[in-house]
C-alpha positions in Angstrom: 0.0 9.9 7.3 -3.0 8.1 8.6 -3.4 4.3 8.0 -5.9 4.7 5.3 -4.1 6.9 3.5 -1.1 4.5 3.2 -3.6 1.6 2.4 -5.0 3.9 0.0 -1.6 4.6 -2.0 -0.4 0.9 -1.9 -3.8 0.1 -3.3 -3.0 2.3 -6.4 0.3 1.1 -6.5 -0.8 -2.7 -6.8 -3.8 -1.9 -9.4 -1.3 0.1 -11.8 1.0 -2.6 -11.8 -1.5 -5.3 -12.4 -4.0 -3.4 -14.6 -1.9 -0.4 -16.3 -4.5 2.1 -14.7 -6.5 3.0 -11.7 -10.0 4.7 -11.2 -11.7 5.4 -8.2 -14.2 2.5 -8.8 -11.1 -0.2 -9.1 -10.1 1.0 -5.8 -13.4 0.8 -4.3 -13.7 -2.8 -6.0 -10.4 -3.8 -4.4 -11.1 -2.5 -0.8 -14.9 -3.2 -0.7 -15.2 0.5 0.0 -17.9 2.8 -1.0 -17.3 5.0 -3.9 -18.1 8.0 -2.0 -15.6 7.0 0.9 -13.0 6.4 -2.1 -13.9 9.9 -3.7 -13.2 11.7 -0.5 -10.0 10.0 0.2 -8.8 10.4 -3.5 -9.5 14.4 -2.6 -7.0 14.3 0.4 -4.5 12.3 -1.3 -4.8 14.7 -4.4 -4.6 18.0 -1.9 -1.4 16.3 -0.1 0.0 15.7 -3.5 0.1 12.4 -4.0 -2.1 11.7 -6.6 -3.4 13.6 -9.6 -6.4 12.2 -11.2 -6.5 13.2 -15.1 -9.7 13.9 -16.7 -10.7 10.5 -18.0 -10.4 9.5 -13.9 -7.5 7.9 -14.2 -5.3 8.0 -10.8 -1.4 8.7 -11.2 0.8 8.7 -8.1 3.3 11.8 -8.2 6.8 11.5 -7.3 6.1 11.7 -3.8 3.1 9.4 -4.0 5.3 6.8 -5.9 7.8 7.2 -3.3 5.2 6.5 -0.2 3.6 3.9 -2.0 6.8 2.1 -2.5 7.9 2.2 1.0 4.5 0.9 2.2 4.5 -1.9 -0.2 8.1 -2.9 0.6 7.2 -3.2 4.4 4.2 -5.1 3.4 6.2 -7.5 1.3 9.3 -7.9 3.7 6.7 -8.3 6.5 4.8 -11.3 4.8 8.0 -12.7 4.0 9.5 -12.7 7.5 6.2 -14.0 8.8 6.2 -16.9 6.7 10.3 -17.9 6.7 10.6 -17.1 9.9 7.8 -18.0 12.2 6.3 -20.3 9.3 2.8 -18.6 9.3 0.6 -19.4 6.7 1.2 -16.9 3.6 -2.6 -15.8 3.3 -2.4 -15.0 7.3 1.0 -13.4 6.7 -0.4 -11.3 4.3 -3.5 -10.1 6.5 -1.1 -9.5 9.7 1.5 -7.4 7.2 -1.5 -5.4 6.3 -1.6 -4.3 10.0 2.0 -4.2 11.2 3.2 -2.2 8.3 1.6 0.8 9.4 3.2 0.5 13.0 6.2 -1.0 12.6 9.7 0.8 14.1 12.3 1.8 11.7 14.4 -0.2 13.7 12.4 -3.4 13.6 11.7 -3.3 9.8 15.0 -2.5 9.1 16.5 -5.6 10.8 13.9 -7.7 9.4 14.8 -6.5 6.0 18.4 -7.4 6.7 17.6 -10.5 7.8 15.4 -11.6 5.0 18.5 -10.1 2.6 20.6 -12.8 4.1 18.0 -15.5 3.4 
């Protein structure tokens, strides 16, 4: 999956947790993307089996979509906390950096970060 697809799934998960429901317009507003761009991406995620769009426009993650979104969100969270706790990076900067790192980090490196953060 491309980085953009991962970003959309993570955003859907975050908005669902924050607002209880997610519509394309919510995603467009959150990411500052155009509505047509979001609509196209939702079509791709739907075709790939990651989301279901209900009749009222509510977007739901499928089980595979939830699994993927949760894994991405976990990477983001662990990397952010690692950068803050280990390197003393400002939290806002760490959050922005984690957004980029989460898509390219190896499983080995992420696993070690995760263990390090679990130990405290």
